[in-house]
C-alpha positions in Angstrom: 0.0 0.0 0.0 1.2 3.4 -0.9 1.8 5.6 2.2 -0.1 8.8 2.5 0.0 11.6 5.0 -2.9 11.4 7.4 -2.9 15.0 8.3 -2.9 16.0 4.6 -6.0 13.9 4.1 -7.7 15.3 7.1 -7.0 18.8 5.9 -8.4 18.0 2.5 -11.6 16.8 4.2 -11.8 19.8 6.4 -11.5 22.1 3.4 -14.5 20.7 1.5 -17.0 23.5 1.1 -20.7 22.9 1.4 -22.5 23.1 -2.0 -25.0 25.7 -0.8 -23.3 27.5 2.1 -20.1 29.5 1.9 -18.5 27.5 4.7 -16.6 24.3 4.9 -18.2 21.1 6.2 -15.8 21.3 9.2 -16.9 24.9 10.0 -20.5 23.7 9.9 -19.8 20.9 12.3 -20.6 18.3 9.7 -17.3 16.3 9.9 -17.0 14.0 12.8 -14.5 11.3 13.5 -11.9 10.4 10.8 -10.2 7.1 11.3 -7.4 5.5 9.4 -6.8 1.7 9.3 -3.5 1.3 7.4 -3.5 -2.5 7.8 -6.8 -2.7 6.0 -6.1 0.2 3.6 -9.3 2.0 4.7 -10.5 5.3 6.0 -13.8 6.0 7.8 -15.4 9.4 8.0 -18.4 10.4 10.0 -20.7 12.9 8.3 -22.9 14.7 10.9 -26.2 15.8 9.3 -28.4 18.5 10.9 -31.3 16.1 10.5 -31.5 12.6 9.0 -34.4 13.8 6.8 -32.4 16.1 4.6 -33.2 15.6 0.9 -31.4 12.6 -0.5 -29.9 14.7 -3.3 -28.2 17.0 -0.8 -27.0 14.1 1.3 -25.6 12.3 -1.7 -23.9 15.5 -2.9 -22.2 15.9 0.5 -21.1 12.2 0.5 -19.8 12.5 -3.1 -17.8 15.7 -2.2 -15.9 13.6 0.4 -15.4 10.7 -2.0 -14.2 12.9 -4.8 -11.8 14.8 -2.6 -10.2 11.5 -1.4 -10.4 9.2 -4.4 -7.6 10.8 -6.4 -5.3 11.2 -3.3 -5.7 7.6 -2.2 -6.6 5.3 -5.1 -7.6 1.8 -4.1 -8.3 2.8 -0.5 -11.6 1.7 1.0 -13.7 4.6 2.1 -16.6 4.3 4.5 -18.8 7.2 5.3 -21.2 6.9 8.2 -24.1 9.3 8.8 -25.1 10.6 12.2 -27.4 13.3 13.4 -26.1 16.5 15.0 -26.9 17.3 18.6 -29.3 20.2 19.3 -26.3 22.5 20.0 -24.5 21.4 16.8 -27.7 21.9 14.8 -28.2 25.5 16.2 -24.6 26.3 15.3 -25.1 24.8 11.8 -28.3 26.9 11.2 -26.7 30.1 12.5 -23.7 29.7 10.1 -25.9 28.6 7.2 -28.1 31.7 7.5 -25.0 34.0 7.6 -23.3 32.3 4.6 -26.1 31.1 2.4 -24.9 31.2 -1.3 -28.2 31.0 -3.2 
């Protein structure tokens, strides 16, 4: 397996911008745990959603933004993205930022 820099990959994930909000997924509180398993050549990322009922198109767009960011940097690595729901406080922070930085 080709070695890659974990911090570089984390930074790449942290810099993914939300498609409709002029903020990164990290700033919005949408990126949770990122775990590397070098022996299994895998990375798992937790995507925190403000609510599990967001439109599937938006959910898939968010997932694909993570996949696209990583697939060229780590070809052949297994990527698992888990979905969780934000806490009430995380959700309040998300909506405050989204109102301030809405693109559309």
